[in-house]
ROTORTOR-855934 format. One line per field, with one value per residue (C-alpha): residue number from 1; residue in one letter; chain; x, y, z. Coordinates in nm, 3 decimals. Layout:
// ROTORTOR-855934
n [NUM | ...];
res [A | ...];
chain [A | ...];
X [X | ...];
Y [Y | ...];
Z [Z | ...];
// end
This chain:
// ROTORTOR-855934
n [1 | 2 | 3 | 4 | 5 | 6 | 7 | 8 | 9 | 10 | 11 | 12 | 13 | 14 | 15 | 16 | 17 | 18 | 19 | 20 | 21 | 22 | 23 | 24 | 25 | 26 | 27 | 28 | 29 | 30 | 31 | 32 | 33 | 34 | 35 | 36 | 37 | 38 | 39 | 40 | 41 | 42 | 43 | 44 | 45 | 46 | 47 | 48 | 49 | 50 | 51 | 52 | 53 | 54 | 55 | 56 | 57 | 58 | 59 | 60 | 61 | 62 | 63 | 64 | 65 | 66 | 67 | 68 | 69 | 70 | 71 | 72 | 73 | 74 | 75 | 76 | 77 | 78 | 79 | 80 | 81 | 82 | 83 | 84 | 85 | 86 | 87 | 88 | 89];
res [M | G | F | K | A | L | G | L | E | A | F | P | A | D | T | V | E | E | A | R | I | I | L | H | E | L | A | K | G | E | Y | A | V | V | Y | L | T | E | Q | Y | A | V | D | M | E | A | E | L | T | R | Y | K | D | E | L | T | P | A | V | I | L | I | P | G | T | E | G | T | L | G | I | G | M | A | N | V | K | R | A | V | E | R | A | V | G | A | D | I | L];
chain [A | A | A | A | A | A | A | A | A | A | A | A | A | A | A | A | A | A | A | A | A | A | A | A | A | A | A | A | A | A | A | A | A | A | A | A | A | A | A | A | A | A | A | A | A | A | A | A | A | A | A | A | A | A | A | A | A | A | A | A | A | A | A | A | A | A | A | A | A | A | A | A | A | A | A | A | A | A | A | A | A | A | A | A | A | A | A | A | A];
X [-5.606 | -5.934 | -5.950 | -5.617 | -5.759 | -6.031 | -5.769 | -5.811 | -5.522 | -5.489 | -5.330 | -5.314 | -5.281 | -5.175 | -5.302 | -5.577 | -5.316 | -5.177 | -5.532 | -5.584 | -5.268 | -5.351 | -5.707 | -5.583 | -5.323 | -5.581 | -5.823 | -5.557 | -5.493 | -5.694 | -5.908 | -6.285 | -6.378 | -6.201 | -6.306 | -6.238 | -6.307 | -6.566 | -6.317 | -6.097 | -6.397 | -6.505 | -6.194 | -6.197 | -6.525 | -6.370 | -6.214 | -6.536 | -6.732 | -6.479 | -6.526 | -6.897 | -7.027 | -6.729 | -6.768 | -6.455 | -6.352 | -6.660 | -6.560 | -6.740 | -6.732 | -6.696 | -6.674 | -6.327 | -6.194 | -6.359 | -6.704 | -6.949 | -7.032 | -7.334 | -7.188 | -7.158 | -7.517 | -7.641 | -7.456 | -7.608 | -7.953 | -7.906 | -7.782 | -8.083 | -8.322 | -8.158 | -8.181 | -8.532 | -8.685 | -8.810 | -8.681 | -8.713 | -8.460];
Y [-5.064 | -5.175 | -5.448 | -5.590 | -5.612 | -5.837 | -6.064 | -5.929 | -5.828 | -5.460 | -5.314 | -4.937 | -4.708 | -4.345 | -4.265 | -4.377 | -4.528 | -4.738 | -4.848 | -4.956 | -5.163 | -5.325 | -5.405 | -5.578 | -5.776 | -5.886 | -5.985 | -6.216 | -6.377 | -6.569 | -6.283 | -6.321 | -5.992 | -5.657 | -5.353 | -5.023 | -4.674 | -4.470 | -4.187 | -4.409 | -4.567 | -4.229 | -4.230 | -4.604 | -4.648 | -4.853 | -5.098 | -5.134 | -5.197 | -5.463 | -5.661 | -5.587 | -5.905 | -6.127 | -6.399 | -6.283 | -6.051 | -5.888 | -5.523 | -5.371 | -4.994 | -4.855 | -4.501 | -4.358 | -4.142 | -3.841 | -3.996 | -4.154 | -4.042 | -4.275 | -4.477 | -4.803 | -4.796 | -4.707 | -5.010 | -5.237 | -5.098 | -5.161 | -5.516 | -5.593 | -5.447 | -5.659 | -5.975 | -5.922 | -5.725 | -5.445 | -5.171 | -5.318 | -5.090];
Z [-1.880 | -1.727 | -1.991 | -1.874 | -1.522 | -1.667 | -1.823 | -2.177 | -2.400 | -2.482 | -2.793 | -2.742 | -3.045 | -3.045 | -3.395 | -3.629 | -3.861 | -3.574 | -3.492 | -3.856 | -3.856 | -3.523 | -3.634 | -3.950 | -3.754 | -3.497 | -3.774 | -3.922 | -3.585 | -3.332 | -3.204 | -3.236 | -3.070 | -3.102 | -2.901 | -3.073 | -2.942 | -3.124 | -3.169 | -3.390 | -3.561 | -3.701 | -3.923 | -3.995 | -4.182 | -4.464 | -4.219 | -4.022 | -4.341 | -4.440 | -4.118 | -4.067 | -4.231 | -4.149 | -3.889 | -3.708 | -3.572 | -3.432 | -3.398 | -3.101 | -3.067 | -2.718 | -2.582 | -2.540 | -2.260 | -2.425 | -2.384 | -2.625 | -2.975 | -2.991 | -3.280 | -3.087 | -2.967 | -3.316 | -3.454 | -3.192 | -3.272 | -3.647 | -3.581 | -3.362 | -3.620 | -3.888 | -3.678 | -3.541 | -3.825 | -3.602 | -3.373 | -3.024 | -2.860];
// end
């Protein structure tokens, strides 16, 4: 609910399947950035691969209430390496 306090829309999901459906709906709509918890991302590899090279939405992985799994930071590191051509992080 911290995102709502910042003026962002929140679409909570109780299951991975709900998260998949919501992600696909948001991708069809006007959303350029979608934040997804790492805990759901673990079980949504196919969906993340599908949107990885698309212009929108940018799917940003964030830690959930259980803490970080390190997936989001690893993705950022890979993206920077791809853009810069070297590991600068």
